[in-house]
C-alpha positions in Angstrom: -13.9 -10.5 22.0 -10.3 -10.7 23.3 -8.5 -7.4 22.9 -4.9 -7.5 21.8 -2.0 -5.1 21.4 -0.1 -6.3 18.3 3.7 -5.7 18.3 4.1 -6.4 15.7 -6.7 -6.8 -14.6 -5.1 -10.3 -14.5 -2.2 -9.7 -16.9 -1.0 -6.8 -14.7 -1.2 -9.1 -11.7 0.8 -11.9 -13.2 3.9 -9.8 -13.6 3.6 -7.5 -10.6 3.2 -10.4 -8.2 6.8 -11.4 -8.9 8.4 -8.0 -9.3 10.5 -8.1 -6.1 14.2 -8.9 -6.1 15.3 -7.5 -2.8 14.0 -5.8 0.3 14.8 -4.7 3.8 11.7 -5.0 5.9 10.7 -2.6 8.6 8.4 -3.3 11.5 8.8 -0.8 14.3 6.2 1.7 15.4 6.9 5.4 14.8 7.5 7.5 17.8 7.5 11.3 17.4 9.4 13.9 19.3 6.4 14.2 21.6 7.1 10.7 22.9 3.8 9.4 21.6 3.4 6.1 19.9 1.8 5.8 16.4 -1.1 3.3 16.6 -4.2 2.0 14.8 -7.2 1.9 17.1 -10.0 -0.5 16.2 -13.5 0.1 17.3 -16.6 -2.0 17.6 -18.5 0.4 15.3 -17.6 3.0 12.7 -15.8 5.8 14.6 -17.3 9.3 14.8 -17.1 12.4 17.0 -17.5 10.4 20.2 -14.7 8.0 19.3 -12.5 10.9 18.2 -13.2 12.7 21.5 -12.2 9.5 23.4 -8.9 9.4 21.6 -8.2 13.1 22.2 -9.3 12.7 25.8 -6.5 10.1 26.2 -4.0 12.7 24.9 -4.0 11.3 21.4 -3.4 13.2 18.1 -5.6 11.9 15.3 -4.1 11.3 11.9 -7.0 9.6 10.1 -10.5 8.5 10.9 -11.3 5.7 8.4 -14.5 4.6 6.8 -13.0 1.6 5.0 -12.4 0.0 8.4 -13.8 1.0 11.8 -10.5 2.5 13.0 -8.6 5.6 13.8 -4.9 6.2 13.2 -3.4 8.3 16.0 -0.4 9.0 18.2 -0.9 8.2 21.9 1.1 8.6 25.0 2.3 5.1 25.9 0.5 5.2 29.2 -2.8 5.8 27.6 -2.8 2.6 25.4 -3.9 0.2 28.1 -6.5 2.6 29.3 -8.1 2.7 25.9 -7.9 -1.1 25.6 -10.1 -1.2 28.7 -12.8 0.7 26.9 -15.6 -1.7 25.8 -15.9 0.1 22.4 -12.2 -0.5 21.6 -11.5 -3.9 20.0 -7.7 -3.7 19.4 -4.8 -1.4 19.2 -2.1 -2.2 16.7 1.2 -0.4 16.4 1.5 1.6 13.2 4.7 0.0 11.9 7.0 1.0 9.1 7.0 -0.4 5.6 9.9 -0.3 3.1 10.0 -0.2 -0.7 10.7 -3.5 -2.5 12.9 -3.1 -5.5 11.2 -3.8 -8.8 12.7 -5.7 -11.7 15.8 -3.9 -13.0 16.3 -5.2 -16.5 14.3 -3.0 -18.8 11.4 -4.9 -20.2 12.8 -8.4 -19.6 9.9 -9.4 -17.4 7.3 -7.9 -19.7 8.6 -10.1 -22.5 9.1 -13.1 -20.3 5.4 -13.4 -19.4 4.3 -13.2 -23.0 2.9 -9.7 -22.9 3.7 -9.2 -26.6 1.3 -11.9 -27.5 -1.5 -10.2 -25.6 -0.6 -6.8 -27.0 -0.8 -8.2 -30.5 -4.4 -9.2 -29.8 -5.0 -5.5 -29.0 -5.4 -6.1 -25.3 -3.3 -3.4 -23.7 -5.2 -2.6 -20.6 -7.4 0.2 -22.0 -10.1 1.2 -19.5 -8.2 -0.4 -16.5 -7.4 2.0 -13.6 -4.3 1.0 -11.8 -3.1 2.7 -8.6 0.6 2.5 -7.9 0.7 2.7 -4.1 4.3 3.7 -3.7 6.7 6.7 -3.6 4.7 8.6 -6.3 5.2 8.8 -10.0 7.2 11.2 -12.2 4.2 12.1 -14.2 6.3 14.3 -16.6 8.2 11.2 -17.8 7.7 10.8 -21.6 6.9 7.1 -21.2 4.2 7.8 -18.5 2.7 11.2 -19.1 0.1 10.0 -21.6 -1.2 7.3 -19.2 -1.0 9.3 -15.9 -4.5 10.1 -14.6 -4.0 11.7 -11.2 -3.5 10.6 -7.6 -2.8 11.8 -4.1 0.2 12.3 -1.8 -0.5 10.9 1.7 3.0 11.7 2.8 2.7 15.4 2.4 -1.1 15.6 2.4 -1.7 17.2 -1.0 -2.8 16.3 -4.5 0.7 16.4 -6.1 2.1 12.8 -5.8 5.4 13.6 -7.6 8.0 10.9 -7.0 11.0 12.0 -4.9 12.5 8.5 -4.6 12.3 6.9 -8.1 10.8 3.6 -7.0 7.2 4.4 -7.8 8.2 5.7 -11.3 10.0 2.5 -12.0 7.1 0.4 -11.0 4.7 2.5 -13.0 6.8 2.0 -16.0 6.6 -1.8 -15.6 2.8 -1.5 -15.3 2.0 1.0 -18.1 4.9 2.5 -19.9 3.6 3.7 -23.2 3.9 1.6 -26.4 5.4 4.5 -28.4 8.4 3.0 -30.1 11.0 4.5 -27.6 12.2 3.5 -24.1 10.4 0.6 -22.6 6.9 -0.8 -22.8 4.7 -1.8 -19.8 2.6 -4.8 -19.2 -0.6 -2.8 -19.9 0.6 0.2 -22.0 -2.9 1.7 -22.3 -4.0 1.4 -18.7 -4.6 4.6 -16.7 -2.2 4.9 -13.9 -2.7 6.8 -10.6 0.0 7.7 -8.2 -0.9 7.1 -4.6 2.2 8.3 -2.6 2.7 6.5 0.8 6.5 6.2 0.7 8.8 9.1 1.4 12.0 10.2 -0.3 13.9 7.4 1.5 11.4 4.7 0.5 9.7 4.2 3.8 6.2 4.7 5.0 3.5 3.7 7.4 0.5 1.4 7.5 -1.8 4.2 8.5 -1.1 6.0 5.2 -1.5 2.7 3.3 -5.0 2.2 4.8 -5.8 5.7 3.7 -4.5 4.9 0.2 -6.7 1.8 0.0 -9.7 3.9 1.0 -8.8 6.4 -1.7 -8.6 3.5 -4.2 -12.2 2.4 -3.4 -13.5 5.9 -3.4 -11.9 6.7 -6.8 -12.9 3.6 -8.8 -9.5 1.9 -8.9 -9.6 -1.7 -10.3 -6.0 -2.8 -9.5 -3.5 -1.7 -7.0 0.2 -2.4 -7.1 1.9 -2.7 -3.7 5.7 -3.0 -4.0 6.5 -2.4 -0.4 6.4 -4.7 2.7 7.1 -5.5 6.3 8.2 -8.8 7.8 6.0 -8.1 10.8 2.2 -8.8 10.8 0.7 -5.3 11.2 -2.5 -6.7 12.7 -6.2 -7.1 12.0 -7.0 -3.5 11.1 -4.6 -3.5 8.1 -5.8 -6.9 6.9 -9.4 -5.8 7.2 -8.5 -2.8 5.0 -7.2 -5.1 2.3 -10.1 -7.5 2.7 -12.8 -4.8 2.6 -11.3 -3.0 -0.4 -11.0 -6.3 -2.2 -14.6 -7.0 -1.4 -15.4 -3.6 -2.9 -13.9 -4.8 -6.2 -10.2 -3.8 -6.0 -7.6 -6.4 -7.0 -4.5 -6.0 -4.9 -1.1 -7.2 -6.2 1.7 -7.2 -3.7 5.4 -8.0 -4.2 6.6 -10.9 -2.1 10.2 -9.8 -1.4 13.0 -12.3 -1.1 14.0 -12.2 2.6 13.9 -16.0 2.9 16.5 -18.6 1.8 17.1 -20.6 -1.3 15.2 -23.6 0.0 12.1 -21.6 0.5 12.1 -22.1 4.3 11.4 -19.5 6.9 9.9 -16.0 6.5 10.0 -15.8 2.7 7.0 -13.6 2.1 6.3 -10.2 3.7 3.1 -8.4 4.4 0.7 -7.5 2.7 1.7 -10.3 0.1 1.6 -12.8 2.9 -2.1 -12.4 3.5 -4.2 -15.4 2.5 -5.7 -14.4 -0.9 -8.7 -16.6 0.0 -9.5 -14.0 2.7 -10.1 -11.5 -0.1 
């Protein structure tokens, strides 16, 4: 195998796939004060203590060891990257690039009405029993339109079980998904769905692919049926990230990703970002 260093619920899905109205994509690798580069290291087999020791022996600091994909997220000295690529157990090293929040629809429940959700609601199909993970900046779970449907979550930015939204983006998306049908405020596409906040974006609306892979693993482990991904990058993050989406989809999770609108009116050029750009047939 050639090794590379990359530089680079159906009702719910129908609306969420077209939520995006604007975006500024990120794609650079994070570099800490230590001068180390954040990377995703792919292995030929599921990594364990030996692989972790290999990374640490190269001067790396481990962030995650995944079981969804055979990979480790770590920060490495730049000079150690090629050395690890020479190891026969290492299949690839991708830069852990940045992602940015994609703005959701801004006109109350215009989109919910536009796709005919009211007709479905009238038939008593409101998403009951569907677990939806909003992979975003968290959720304000005290919001009166969301508190009845909030079911828990995790904060991968701060490493704790309190995914409170400190940006606002995730709360807005959660409202589009499952704002309660209570006669006040707005109503969501699936107002009886259970929503989980999986925080991967910080207070400024940016995050990393390594946290997103961890979020996808969390979704599989916690019985999530649908994820909403209203973030993106214009740069292909590499095979490890795509494998994380493919493997979690194969485990029964439906991923819905906002496309963004960084192209042009004629639909030419780089119009769709990642992860929305992945071929759905690969899932």
